[in-house]
All heavy atoms as TSV, in Angstrom:
chain	resi	resn	atom	element	x	y	z
A	1	ILE	N	N	-15.983	196.901	-35.026
A	1	ILE	CA	C	-16.970	195.841	-35.054
A	1	ILE	C	C	-16.948	195.207	-36.434
A	1	ILE	O	O	-16.432	195.783	-37.386
A	1	ILE	CB	C	-18.382	196.384	-34.722
A	1	ILE	CG1	C	-18.828	197.370	-35.796
A	1	ILE	CG2	C	-18.454	196.955	-33.343
A	1	ILE	CD1	C	-20.297	197.653	-35.758
A	2	GLU	N	N	-17.543	194.047	-36.509
A	2	GLU	CA	C	-17.700	193.419	-37.808
A	2	GLU	C	C	-19.172	193.334	-38.133
A	2	GLU	O	O	-19.977	192.876	-37.331
A	2	GLU	CB	C	-17.075	192.023	-37.816
A	2	GLU	CG	C	-15.574	192.056	-37.804
A	2	GLU	CD	C	-14.952	190.728	-38.184
A	2	GLU	OE1	O	-15.673	189.808	-38.588
A	2	GLU	OE2	O	-13.726	190.626	-38.073
A	3	GLU	N	N	-19.529	193.829	-39.300
A	3	GLU	CA	C	-20.916	193.795	-39.757
A	3	GLU	C	C	-20.985	193.023	-41.056
A	3	GLU	O	O	-20.138	193.183	-41.927
A	3	GLU	CB	C	-21.455	195.204	-39.994
A	3	GLU	CG	C	-21.664	196.007	-38.744
A	3	GLU	CD	C	-22.275	197.367	-39.055
A	3	GLU	OE1	O	-22.328	197.769	-40.237
A	3	GLU	OE2	O	-22.679	198.034	-38.104
A	4	GLU	N	N	-22.006	192.200	-41.152
A	4	GLU	CA	C	-22.208	191.463	-42.393
A	4	GLU	C	C	-22.917	192.380	-43.372
A	4	GLU	O	O	-23.977	192.929	-43.081
A	4	GLU	CB	C	-23.029	190.208	-42.139
A	4	GLU	CG	C	-23.070	189.308	-43.351
A	4	GLU	CD	C	-23.653	187.955	-43.021
A	4	GLU	OE1	O	-23.342	187.421	-41.955
A	4	GLU	OE2	O	-24.428	187.468	-43.853
A	5	GLY	N	N	-22.311	192.576	-44.508
A	5	GLY	CA	C	-22.900	193.431	-45.525
A	5	GLY	C	C	-23.856	192.665	-46.417
A	5	GLY	O	O	-23.869	191.429	-46.415
A	6	PRO	N	N	-24.683	193.370	-47.182
A	6	PRO	CA	C	-25.633	192.693	-48.060
A	6	PRO	C	C	-24.946	191.915	-49.190
A	6	PRO	O	O	-25.531	191.012	-49.768
A	6	PRO	CB	C	-26.485	193.828	-48.624
A	6	PRO	CG	C	-25.710	195.069	-48.410
A	6	PRO	CD	C	-24.778	194.809	-47.253
A	7	GLU	N	N	-23.691	192.274	-49.460
A	7	GLU	CA	C	-22.975	191.615	-50.548
A	7	GLU	C	C	-22.207	190.375	-50.126
A	7	GLU	O	O	-21.571	189.735	-50.938
A	7	GLU	CB	C	-21.979	192.595	-51.203
A	7	GLU	CG	C	-22.637	193.732	-51.960
A	7	GLU	CD	C	-23.009	194.877	-51.035
A	7	GLU	OE1	O	-22.247	195.169	-50.097
A	7	GLU	OE2	O	-24.068	195.467	-51.250
A	8	GLY	N	N	-22.195	190.054	-48.833
A	8	GLY	CA	C	-21.441	188.863	-48.472
A	8	GLY	C	C	-20.906	188.859	-47.064
A	8	GLY	O	O	-21.599	189.237	-46.137
A	9	PRO	N	N	-19.638	188.440	-46.916
A	9	PRO	CA	C	-19.072	188.195	-45.590
A	9	PRO	C	C	-18.931	189.472	-44.755
A	9	PRO	O	O	-18.980	190.585	-45.273
A	9	PRO	CB	C	-17.703	187.596	-45.905
A	9	PRO	CG	C	-17.364	188.072	-47.264
A	9	PRO	CD	C	-18.675	188.230	-47.984
A	10	ALA	N	N	-18.736	189.244	-43.469
A	10	ALA	CA	C	-18.592	190.353	-42.528
A	10	ALA	C	C	-17.348	191.168	-42.848
A	10	ALA	O	O	-16.316	190.627	-43.249
A	10	ALA	CB	C	-18.520	189.816	-41.115
A	11	GLU	N	N	-17.475	192.472	-42.670
A	11	GLU	CA	C	-16.358	193.378	-42.904
A	11	GLU	C	C	-16.147	194.204	-41.647
A	11	GLU	O	O	-17.112	194.610	-40.996
A	11	GLU	CB	C	-16.674	194.331	-44.059
A	11	GLU	CG	C	-16.878	193.667	-45.393
A	11	GLU	CD	C	-17.218	194.685	-46.479
A	11	GLU	OE1	O	-16.929	195.879	-46.291
A	11	GLU	OE2	O	-17.787	194.266	-47.497
A	12	PRO	N	N	-14.870	194.460	-41.305
A	12	PRO	CA	C	-14.634	195.330	-40.147
A	12	PRO	C	C	-15.059	196.760	-40.462
A	12	PRO	O	O	-14.821	197.259	-41.557
A	12	PRO	CB	C	-13.128	195.231	-39.917
A	12	PRO	CG	C	-12.553	194.685	-41.174
A	12	PRO	CD	C	-13.646	193.974	-41.900
A	13	ARG	N	N	-15.727	197.390	-39.509
A	13	ARG	CA	C	-16.157	198.775	-39.667
A	13	ARG	C	C	-15.897	199.512	-38.361
A	13	ARG	O	O	-15.956	198.934	-37.293
A	13	ARG	CB	C	-17.647	198.859	-39.988
A	13	ARG	CG	C	-18.029	198.177	-41.283
A	13	ARG	CD	C	-19.516	198.343	-41.548
A	13	ARG	NE	N	-19.951	197.454	-42.595
A	13	ARG	CZ	C	-20.063	197.802	-43.877
A	13	ARG	NH1	N	-19.780	199.009	-44.249
A	13	ARG	NH2	N	-20.461	196.922	-44.771
A	14	VAL	N	N	-15.646	200.792	-38.471
A	14	VAL	CA	C	-15.460	201.636	-37.297
A	14	VAL	C	C	-16.788	202.300	-36.984
A	14	VAL	O	O	-17.425	202.866	-37.870
A	14	VAL	CB	C	-14.378	202.705	-37.537
A	14	VAL	CG1	C	-14.280	203.650	-36.350
A	14	VAL	CG2	C	-13.034	202.049	-37.819
A	15	ARG	N	N	-17.205	202.199	-35.734
A	15	ARG	CA	C	-18.439	202.849	-35.307
A	15	ARG	C	C	-18.049	203.887	-34.253
A	15	ARG	O	O	-17.488	203.558	-33.221
A	15	ARG	CB	C	-19.405	201.828	-34.722
A	15	ARG	CG	C	-20.763	202.416	-34.423
A	15	ARG	CD	C	-21.705	201.412	-33.834
A	15	ARG	NE	N	-22.100	200.430	-34.837
A	15	ARG	CZ	C	-22.826	199.358	-34.574
A	15	ARG	NH1	N	-23.228	199.114	-33.350
A	15	ARG	NH2	N	-23.150	198.513	-35.528
A	16	HIS	N	N	-18.343	205.150	-34.506
A	16	HIS	CA	C	-17.988	206.232	-33.592
A	16	HIS	C	C	-19.104	206.432	-32.577
A	16	HIS	O	O	-20.286	206.341	-32.909
A	16	HIS	CB	C	-17.754	207.529	-34.371
A	16	HIS	CG	C	-16.599	207.430	-35.316
A	16	HIS	ND1	N	-15.293	207.582	-34.904
A	16	HIS	CD2	C	-16.539	207.156	-36.643
A	16	HIS	CE1	C	-14.489	207.424	-35.929
A	16	HIS	NE2	N	-15.214	207.157	-37.008
A	17	HIS	N	N	-18.708	206.683	-31.343
A	17	HIS	CA	C	-19.662	206.907	-30.265
A	17	HIS	C	C	-19.340	208.221	-29.578
A	17	HIS	O	O	-18.183	208.563	-29.378
A	17	HIS	CB	C	-19.596	205.787	-29.224
A	17	HIS	CG	C	-19.913	204.450	-29.777
A	17	HIS	ND1	N	-21.198	204.009	-29.934
A	17	HIS	CD2	C	-19.122	203.451	-30.233
A	17	HIS	CE1	C	-21.181	202.795	-30.453
A	17	HIS	NE2	N	-19.934	202.436	-30.645
A	18	GLU	N	N	-20.365	208.939	-29.197
A	18	GLU	CA	C	-20.189	210.133	-28.386
A	18	GLU	C	C	-20.378	209.723	-26.930
A	18	GLU	O	O	-21.346	209.061	-26.580
A	18	GLU	CB	C	-21.225	211.193	-28.768
A	18	GLU	CG	C	-21.035	212.491	-28.031
A	18	GLU	CD	C	-21.991	213.557	-28.516
A	18	GLU	OE1	O	-22.264	213.614	-29.726
A	18	GLU	OE2	O	-22.468	214.314	-27.667
A	19	VAL	N	N	-19.441	210.080	-26.099
A	19	VAL	CA	C	-19.478	209.696	-24.696
A	19	VAL	C	C	-19.682	210.947	-23.854
A	19	VAL	O	O	-19.036	211.965	-24.066
A	19	VAL	CB	C	-18.161	208.993	-24.287
A	19	VAL	CG1	C	-18.143	208.688	-22.806
A	19	VAL	CG2	C	-17.972	207.735	-25.106
A	20	HIS	N	N	-20.605	210.868	-22.915
A	20	HIS	CA	C	-20.811	211.950	-21.958
A	20	HIS	C	C	-20.665	211.358	-20.567
A	20	HIS	O	O	-21.348	210.393	-20.230
A	20	HIS	CB	C	-22.205	212.569	-22.112
A	20	HIS	CG	C	-22.449	213.682	-21.146
A	20	HIS	ND1	N	-22.206	214.987	-21.483
A	20	HIS	CD2	C	-22.877	213.692	-19.872
A	20	HIS	CE1	C	-22.485	215.758	-20.453
A	20	HIS	NE2	N	-22.896	214.989	-19.449
A	21	LEU	N	N	-19.745	211.911	-19.790
A	21	LEU	CA	C	-19.562	211.465	-18.417
A	21	LEU	C	C	-20.439	212.341	-17.532
A	21	LEU	O	O	-20.290	213.556	-17.504
A	21	LEU	CB	C	-18.089	211.572	-18.015
A	21	LEU	CG	C	-17.126	210.777	-18.903
A	21	LEU	CD1	C	-15.686	211.015	-18.456
A	21	LEU	CD2	C	-17.455	209.302	-18.884
A	22	TYR	N	N	-21.370	211.725	-16.823
A	22	TYR	CA	C	-22.325	212.460	-16.004
A	22	TYR	C	C	-21.835	212.607	-14.571
A	22	TYR	O	O	-21.272	211.674	-13.997
A	22	TYR	CB	C	-23.677	211.725	-15.983
A	22	TYR	CG	C	-24.370	211.727	-17.317
A	22	TYR	CD1	C	-24.218	210.661	-18.196
A	22	TYR	CD2	C	-25.170	212.796	-17.694
A	22	TYR	CE1	C	-24.858	210.669	-19.428
A	22	TYR	CE2	C	-25.809	212.804	-18.918
A	22	TYR	CZ	C	-25.647	211.734	-19.780
A	22	TYR	OH	O	-26.276	211.748	-20.991
A	23	THR	N	N	-22.096	213.765	-13.981
A	23	THR	CA	C	-21.821	213.968	-12.564
A	23	THR	C	C	-22.973	213.355	-11.775
A	23	THR	O	O	-24.074	213.162	-12.312
A	23	THR	CB	C	-21.721	215.459	-12.222
A	23	THR	OG1	O	-22.999	216.074	-12.429
A	23	THR	CG2	C	-20.653	216.159	-13.062
A	24	PRO	N	N	-22.761	213.062	-10.488
A	24	PRO	CA	C	-23.866	212.555	-9.681
A	24	PRO	C	C	-25.075	213.508	-9.676
A	24	PRO	O	O	-26.222	213.049	-9.685
A	24	PRO	CB	C	-23.260	212.421	-8.287
A	24	PRO	CG	C	-21.800	212.183	-8.545
A	24	PRO	CD	C	-21.501	213.038	-9.750
A	25	GLU	N	N	-24.829	214.791	-9.701
A	25	GLU	CA	C	-25.927	215.758	-9.735
A	25	GLU	C	C	-26.728	215.653	-11.024
A	25	GLU	O	O	-27.952	215.739	-11.023
A	25	GLU	CB	C	-25.390	217.189	-9.555
A	25	GLU	CG	C	-24.791	217.460	-8.191
A	25	GLU	CD	C	-23.369	216.905	-8.025
A	25	GLU	OE1	O	-22.693	216.631	-9.040
A	25	GLU	OE2	O	-22.960	216.728	-6.865
A	26	GLU	N	N	-26.030	215.467	-12.148
A	26	GLU	CA	C	-26.719	215.306	-13.430
A	26	GLU	C	C	-27.549	214.022	-13.439
A	26	GLU	O	O	-28.670	214.013	-13.952
A	26	GLU	CB	C	-25.723	215.283	-14.592
A	26	GLU	CG	C	-25.076	216.612	-14.888
A	26	GLU	CD	C	-24.014	216.500	-15.959
A	26	GLU	OE1	O	-23.092	215.677	-15.819
A	26	GLU	OE2	O	-24.126	217.250	-16.951
A	27	ILE	N	N	-27.000	212.951	-12.878
A	27	ILE	CA	C	-27.738	211.687	-12.809
A	27	ILE	C	C	-29.021	211.893	-12.012
A	27	ILE	O	O	-30.099	211.445	-12.418
A	27	ILE	CB	C	-26.887	210.570	-12.169
A	27	ILE	CG1	C	-25.664	210.250	-13.032
A	27	ILE	CG2	C	-27.723	209.329	-11.887
A	27	ILE	CD1	C	-25.963	209.538	-14.322
A	28	GLY	N	N	-28.921	212.576	-10.879
A	28	GLY	CA	C	-30.106	212.842	-10.054
A	28	GLY	C	C	-31.159	213.635	-10.796
A	28	GLY	O	O	-32.344	213.305	-10.739
A	29	ALA	N	N	-30.732	214.667	-11.519
A	29	ALA	CA	C	-31.679	215.493	-12.279
A	29	ALA	C	C	-32.323	214.682	-13.404
A	29	ALA	O	O	-33.537	214.774	-13.626
A	29	ALA	CB	C	-30.977	216.728	-12.843
A	30	LEU	N	N	-31.543	213.892	-14.114
A	30	LEU	CA	C	-32.093	213.059	-15.188
A	30	LEU	C	C	-33.079	212.039	-14.622
A	30	LEU	O	O	-34.123	211.775	-15.224
A	30	LEU	CB	C	-30.966	212.343	-15.938
A	30	LEU	CG	C	-30.069	213.234	-16.805
A	30	LEU	CD1	C	-28.825	212.472	-17.231
A	30	LEU	CD2	C	-30.828	213.742	-18.008
A	31	ALA	N	N	-32.743	211.469	-13.469
A	31	ALA	CA	C	-33.633	210.496	-12.834
A	31	ALA	C	C	-34.963	211.153	-12.464
A	31	ALA	O	O	-36.036	210.604	-12.756
A	31	ALA	CB	C	-32.965	209.899	-11.597
A	32	ARG	N	N	-34.906	212.312	-11.828
A	32	ARG	CA	C	-36.141	213.004	-11.440
A	32	ARG	C	C	-36.976	213.360	-12.666
A	32	ARG	O	O	-38.203	213.231	-12.650
A	32	ARG	CB	C	-35.817	214.241	-10.612
A	32	ARG	CG	C	-35.399	213.898	-9.184
A	32	ARG	CD	C	-35.233	215.139	-8.329
A	32	ARG	NE	N	-34.107	215.964	-8.739
A	32	ARG	CZ	C	-32.831	215.713	-8.450
A	32	ARG	NH1	N	-32.511	214.647	-7.744
A	32	ARG	NH2	N	-31.879	216.525	-8.858
A	33	ASP	N	N	-36.326	213.791	-13.742
A	33	ASP	CA	C	-37.050	214.121	-14.979
A	33	ASP	C	C	-37.752	212.890	-15.554
A	33	ASP	O	O	-38.745	213.018	-16.259
A	33	ASP	CB	C	-36.101	214.702	-16.029
A	33	ASP	CG	C	-35.615	216.099	-15.683
A	33	ASP	OD1	O	-36.168	216.723	-14.740
A	33	ASP	OD2	O	-34.664	216.562	-16.333
A	34	ALA	N	N	-37.228	211.709	-15.257
A	34	ALA	CA	C	-37.815	210.457	-15.756
A	34	ALA	C	C	-38.810	209.857	-14.762
A	34	ALA	O	O	-39.290	208.746	-14.964
A	34	ALA	CB	C	-36.710	209.452	-16.056
A	35	GLY	N	N	-39.104	210.577	-13.682
A	35	GLY	CA	C	-40.058	210.075	-12.700
A	35	GLY	C	C	-39.454	209.092	-11.719
A	35	GLY	O	O	-40.164	208.297	-11.100
A	36	LEU	N	N	-38.136	209.141	-11.568
A	36	LEU	CA	C	-37.442	208.254	-10.637
A	36	LEU	C	C	-36.877	209.069	-9.484
A	36	LEU	O	O	-36.645	210.268	-9.612
A	36	LEU	CB	C	-36.298	207.529	-11.358
A	36	LEU	CG	C	-36.698	206.706	-12.572
A	36	LEU	CD1	C	-35.458	206.232	-13.318
A	36	LEU	CD2	C	-37.557	205.524	-12.153
A	37	VAL	N	N	-36.647	208.414	-8.373
A	37	VAL	CA	C	-36.023	209.077	-7.232
A	37	VAL	C	C	-34.796	208.272	-6.804
A	37	VAL	O	O	-34.807	207.041	-6.840
A	37	VAL	CB	C	-36.994	209.228	-6.034
A	37	VAL	CG1	C	-38.116	210.175	-6.382
A	37	VAL	CG2	C	-37.556	207.901	-5.595
A	38	PRO	N	N	-33.741	208.971	-6.416
A	38	PRO	CA	C	-32.548	208.273	-5.946
A	38	PRO	C	C	-32.813	207.571	-4.623
A	38	PRO	O	O	-33.433	208.126	-3.730
A	38	PRO	CB	C	-31.516	209.395	-5.766
A	38	PRO	CG	C	-32.075	210.587	-6.463
A	38	PRO	CD	C	-33.552	210.414	-6.505
A	39	VAL	N	N	-32.352	206.339	-4.512
A	39	VAL	CA	C	-32.461	205.570	-3.277
A	39	VAL	C	C	-31.088	205.486	-2.622
A	39	VAL	O	O	-30.950	205.686	-1.424
A	39	VAL	CB	C	-33.022	204.160	-3.550
A	39	VAL	CG1	C	-33.009	203.314	-2.291
A	39	VAL	CG2	C	-34.419	204.260	-4.139
A	40	ALA	N	N	-30.055	205.199	-3.414
A	40	ALA	CA	C	-28.692	205.104	-2.901
A	40	ALA	C	C	-27.715	205.337	-4.051
A	40	ALA	O	O	-28.045	205.086	-5.212
A	40	ALA	CB	C	-28.443	203.734	-2.281
A	41	SER	N	N	-26.532	205.819	-3.712
A	41	SER	CA	C	-25.462	206.020	-4.685
A	41	SER	C	C	-24.170	205.476	-4.107
A	41	SER	O	O	-23.883	205.679	-2.922
A	41	SER	CB	C	-25.295	207.513	-5.005
A	41	SER	OG	O	-26.461	208.031	-5.582
A	42	HIS	N	N	-23.395	204.788	-4.953
A	42	HIS	CA	C	-22.142	204.181	-4.504
A	42	HIS	C	C	-21.047	204.458	-5.527
A	42	HIS	O	O	-21.319	204.707	-6.699
A	42	HIS	CB	C	-22.304	202.674	-4.325
A	42	HIS	CG	C	-23.419	202.307	-3.407
A	42	HIS	ND1	N	-23.385	202.549	-2.060
A	42	HIS	CD2	C	-24.616	201.739	-3.649
A	42	HIS	CE1	C	-24.511	202.131	-1.500
A	42	HIS	NE2	N	-25.278	201.636	-2.456
A	43	GLY	N	N	-19.816	204.365	-5.054
A	43	GLY	CA	C	-18.659	204.587	-5.922
A	43	GLY	C	C	-18.069	203.311	-6.480
A	43	GLY	O	O	-17.062	203.345	-7.176
A	44	ASP	N	N	-18.689	202.163	-6.173
A	44	ASP	CA	C	-18.262	200.888	-6.733
A	44	ASP	C	C	-19.378	199.871	-6.517
A	44	ASP	O	O	-20.392	200.173	-5.893
A	44	ASP	CB	C	-16.931	200.410	-6.124
A	44	ASP	CG	C	-16.977	200.262	-4.613
A	44	ASP	OD1	O	-18.038	199.872	-4.062
A	44	ASP	OD2	O	-15.951	200.519	-3.966
A	45	PHE	N	N	-19.176	198.665	-7.027
A	45	PHE	CA	C	-20.216	197.644	-6.935
A	45	PHE	C	C	-20.225	196.932	-5.582
A	45	PHE	O	O	-21.063	196.083	-5.335
A	45	PHE	CB	C	-20.091	196.641	-8.087
A	45	PHE	CG	C	-20.469	197.246	-9.403
A	45	PHE	CD1	C	-19.499	197.677	-10.291
A	45	PHE	CD2	C	-21.796	197.413	-9.746
A	45	PHE	CE1	C	-19.844	198.255	-11.508
A	45	PHE	CE2	C	-22.159	197.989	-10.952
A	45	PHE	CZ	C	-21.177	198.414	-11.834
A	46	ALA	N	N	-19.288	197.298	-4.686
A	46	ALA	CA	C	-19.262	196.751	-3.332
A	46	ALA	C	C	-19.890	197.736	-2.349
A	46	ALA	O	O	-19.679	197.636	-1.155
A	46	ALA	CB	C	-17.827	196.427	-2.926
A	47	GLU	N	N	-20.638	198.697	-2.868
A	47	GLU	CA	C	-21.347	199.720	-2.091
A	47	GLU	C	C	-20.408	200.658	-1.348
A	47	GLU	O	O	-20.737	201.187	-0.289
A	47	GLU	CB	C	-22.360	199.080	-1.137
A	47	GLU	CG	C	-23.435	198.310	-1.866
A	47	GLU	CD	C	-24.499	197.737	-0.939
A	47	GLU	OE1	O	-24.443	197.950	0.287
A	47	GLU	OE2	O	-25.396	197.072	-1.473
A	48	GLY	N	N	-19.221	200.885	-1.930
A	48	GLY	CA	C	-18.295	201.868	-1.374
A	48	GLY	C	C	-18.832	203.275	-1.592
A	48	GLY	O	O	-19.735	203.490	-2.398
A	49	PRO	N	N	-18.294	204.244	-0.882
A	49	PRO	CA	C	-18.803	205.609	-0.998
A	49	PRO	C	C	-18.550	206.217	-2.378
A	49	PRO	O	O	-17.529	205.932	-3.008
A	49	PRO	CB	C	-18.037	206.374	0.085
A	49	PRO	CG	C	-16.797	205.579	0.317
A	49	PRO	CD	C	-17.166	204.153	0.039
A	50	LEU	N	N	-19.482	207.039	-2.820
A	50	LEU	CA	C	-19.325	207.775	-4.074
A	50	LEU	C	C	-18.534	209.032	-3.757
A	50	LEU	O	O	-18.983	209.896	-3.004
A	50	LEU	CB	C	-20.699	208.129	-4.670
A	50	LEU	CG	C	-20.698	208.915	-5.974
A	50	LEU	CD1	C	-19.948	208.165	-7.064
A	50	LEU	CD2	C	-22.113	209.214	-6.408
A	51	ARG	N	N	-17.324	209.100	-4.296
A	51	ARG	CA	C	-16.436	210.239	-4.050
A	51	ARG	C	C	-16.172	210.975	-5.354
A	51	ARG	O	O	-16.462	210.478	-6.438
A	51	ARG	CB	C	-15.129	209.752	-3.439
A	51	ARG	CG	C	-15.297	209.067	-2.088
A	51	ARG	CD	C	-13.932	208.752	-1.489
A	51	ARG	NE	N	-13.130	207.931	-2.378
A	51	ARG	CZ	C	-12.877	206.643	-2.197
A	51	ARG	NH1	N	-13.375	206.018	-1.161
A	51	ARG	NH2	N	-12.133	205.971	-3.049
A	52	GLU	N	N	-15.581	212.126	-5.223
A	52	GLU	CA	C	-15.267	212.934	-6.397
A	52	GLU	C	C	-14.336	212.210	-7.354
A	52	GLU	O	O	-14.409	212.387	-8.565
A	52	GLU	CB	C	-14.634	214.257	-5.945
A	52	GLU	CG	C	-14.509	215.276	-7.051
A	52	GLU	CD	C	-14.062	216.611	-6.533
A	52	GLU	OE1	O	-14.717	217.155	-5.641
A	52	GLU	OE2	O	-13.037	217.116	-7.042
A	53	ASP	N	N	-13.454	211.346	-6.841
A	53	ASP	CA	C	-12.496	210.638	-7.686
A	53	ASP	C	C	-12.939	209.214	-8.044
A	53	ASP	O	O	-12.170	208.450	-8.610
A	53	ASP	CB	C	-11.122	210.605	-7.022
A	53	ASP	CG	C	-11.103	209.814	-5.722
A	53	ASP	OD1	O	-12.185	209.599	-5.132
A	53	ASP	OD2	O	-10.011	209.422	-5.283
A	54	SER	N	N	-14.187	208.853	-7.744
A	54	SER	CA	C	-14.684	207.514	-8.088
A	54	SER	C	C	-14.714	207.342	-9.597
A	54	SER	O	O	-15.176	208.228	-10.316
A	54	SER	CB	C	-16.101	207.302	-7.529
A	54	SER	OG	O	-16.114	207.334	-6.134
A	55	GLU	N	N	-14.204	206.205	-10.069
A	55	GLU	CA	C	-14.225	205.922	-11.500
A	55	GLU	C	C	-15.536	205.300	-11.933
A	55	GLU	O	O	-15.834	205.233	-13.116
A	55	GLU	CB	C	-13.063	205.008	-11.874
A	55	GLU	CG	C	-11.713	205.683	-11.743
A	55	GLU	CD	C	-10.582	204.815	-12.255
A	55	GLU	OE1	O	-10.837	203.905	-13.059
A	55	GLU	OE2	O	-9.444	205.060	-11.836
A	56	VAL	N	N	-16.321	204.818	-10.969
A	56	VAL	CA	C	-17.589	204.148	-11.248
A	56	VAL	C	C	-18.665	204.815	-10.407
A	56	VAL	O	O	-18.419	205.216	-9.278
A	56	VAL	CB	C	-17.498	202.647	-10.889
A	56	VAL	CG1	C	-18.842	201.965	-11.029
A	56	VAL	CG2	C	-16.453	201.950	-11.734
A	57	GLN	N	N	-19.850	204.947	-10.987
A	57	GLN	CA	C	-21.017	205.406	-10.247
A	57	GLN	C	C	-22.082	204.321	-10.334
A	57	GLN	O	O	-22.401	203.855	-11.416
A	57	GLN	CB	C	-21.600	206.680	-10.852
A	57	GLN	CG	C	-20.715	207.885	-10.785
A	57	GLN	CD	C	-21.424	209.098	-11.335
A	57	GLN	OE1	O	-22.563	209.379	-10.976
A	57	GLN	NE2	N	-20.744	209.812	-12.218
A	58	VAL	N	N	-22.611	203.937	-9.175
A	58	VAL	CA	C	-23.689	202.968	-9.131
A	58	VAL	C	C	-24.850	203.647	-8.433
A	58	VAL	O	O	-24.733	204.068	-7.278
A	58	VAL	CB	C	-23.280	201.688	-8.362
A	58	VAL	CG1	C	-24.428	200.701	-8.328
A	58	VAL	CG2	C	-22.035	201.063	-8.993
A	59	HIS	N	N	-25.966	203.807	-9.152
A	59	HIS	CA	C	-27.123	204.502	-8.598
A	59	HIS	C	C	-28.304	203.546	-8.538
A	59	HIS	O	O	-28.647	202.916	-9.534
A	59	HIS	CB	C	-27.492	205.717	-9.460
A	59	HIS	CG	C	-26.415	206.749	-9.497
A	59	HIS	ND1	N	-26.313	207.734	-8.557
A	59	HIS	CD2	C	-25.388	206.931	-10.342
A	59	HIS	CE1	C	-25.274	208.489	-8.831
A	59	HIS	NE2	N	-24.685	208.025	-9.914
A	60	LEU	N	N	-28.913	203.450	-7.375
A	60	LEU	CA	C	-30.118	202.678	-7.184
A	60	LEU	C	C	-31.271	203.671	-7.229
A	60	LEU	O	O	-31.308	204.626	-6.451
A	60	LEU	CB	C	-30.088	201.938	-5.847
A	60	LEU	CG	C	-31.343	201.138	-5.480
A	60	LEU	CD1	C	-31.593	200.041	-6.507
A	60	LEU	CD2	C	-31.182	200.534	-4.101
A	61	LEU	N	N	-32.204	203.459	-8.164
A	61	LEU	CA	C	-33.315	204.376	-8.374
A	61	LEU	C	C	-34.624	203.627	-8.224
A	61	LEU	O	O	-34.682	202.417	-8.414
A	61	LEU	CB	C	-33.250	204.991	-9.779
A	61	LEU	CG	C	-31.930	205.668	-10.142
A	61	LEU	CD1	C	-31.888	205.972	-11.634
A	61	LEU	CD2	C	-31.737	206.937	-9.328
A	62	ALA	N	N	-35.675	204.348	-7.894
A	62	ALA	CA	C	-37.007	203.738	-7.767
A	62	ALA	C	C	-38.010	204.654	-8.458
A	62	ALA	O	O	-37.783	205.858	-8.607
A	62	ALA	CB	C	-37.390	203.560	-6.303
A	63	HIS	N	N	-39.125	204.076	-8.890
A	63	HIS	CA	C	-40.212	204.885	-9.414
A	63	HIS	C	C	-40.713	205.763	-8.294
A	63	HIS	O	O	-40.877	205.314	-7.155
A	63	HIS	CB	C	-41.352	204.012	-9.945
A	63	HIS	CG	C	-41.024	203.313	-11.215
A	63	HIS	ND1	N	-41.102	203.931	-12.438
A	63	HIS	CD2	C	-40.589	202.052	-11.454
A	63	HIS	CE1	C	-40.738	203.073	-13.374
A	63	HIS	NE2	N	-40.413	201.937	-12.804
A	64	ALA	N	N	-40.985	207.028	-8.588
A	64	ALA	CA	C	-41.422	207.970	-7.561
A	64	ALA	C	C	-42.671	207.468	-6.849
A	64	ALA	O	O	-42.796	207.615	-5.634
A	64	ALA	CB	C	-41.655	209.338	-8.188
A	65	GLN	N	N	-43.598	206.865	-7.558
A	65	GLN	CA	C	-44.836	206.366	-6.953
A	65	GLN	C	C	-44.546	205.233	-5.964
A	65	GLN	O	O	-45.141	205.160	-4.898
A	65	GLN	CB	C	-45.806	205.871	-8.032
A	65	GLN	CG	C	-46.271	206.971	-8.949
A	65	GLN	CD	C	-46.955	206.432	-10.197
A	65	GLN	OE1	O	-46.846	205.255	-10.516
A	65	GLN	NE2	N	-47.658	207.306	-10.895
A	66	GLU	N	N	-43.619	204.347	-6.294
A	66	GLU	CA	C	-43.271	203.237	-5.415
A	66	GLU	C	C	-42.529	203.724	-4.178
A	66	GLU	O	O	-42.713	203.196	-3.087
A	66	GLU	CB	C	-42.434	202.194	-6.153
A	66	GLU	CG	C	-43.197	201.471	-7.227
A	66	GLU	CD	C	-42.308	200.520	-8.021
A	66	GLU	OE1	O	-41.162	200.258	-7.601
A	66	GLU	OE2	O	-42.773	200.044	-9.062
A	67	ALA	N	N	-41.670	204.734	-4.348
A	67	ALA	CA	C	-40.896	205.247	-3.228
A	67	ALA	C	C	-41.801	205.943	-2.211
A	67	ALA	O	O	-41.515	205.942	-1.024
A	67	ALA	CB	C	-39.820	206.199	-3.728
A	68	ALA	N	N	-42.908	206.535	-2.695
A	68	ALA	CA	C	-43.829	207.243	-1.810
A	68	ALA	C	C	-44.726	206.277	-1.038
A	68	ALA	O	O	-45.286	206.643	-0.005
A	68	ALA	CB	C	-44.690	208.206	-2.616
A	69	ALA	N	N	-44.870	205.042	-1.518
A	69	ALA	CA	C	-45.764	204.068	-0.872
A	69	ALA	C	C	-45.176	203.479	0.374
A	69	ALA	O	O	-44.073	203.506	0.692
A	69	ALA	CB	C	-46.098	202.964	-1.860
């Protein structure tokens, strides 16, 4: 990335990120801990099935209170 420093023009800098790949089960547990409930899960943005080899996870979540209504 390029960040503008206090001394002048933007300078390229490396920003390190820690990446964690979540399993569908972990996503469900994290959602429930946040007061959300799973509505649907897909393996792509065209609503294809979520499979073990899916490179993308798309999860539709709702507030637990709204889902119960």
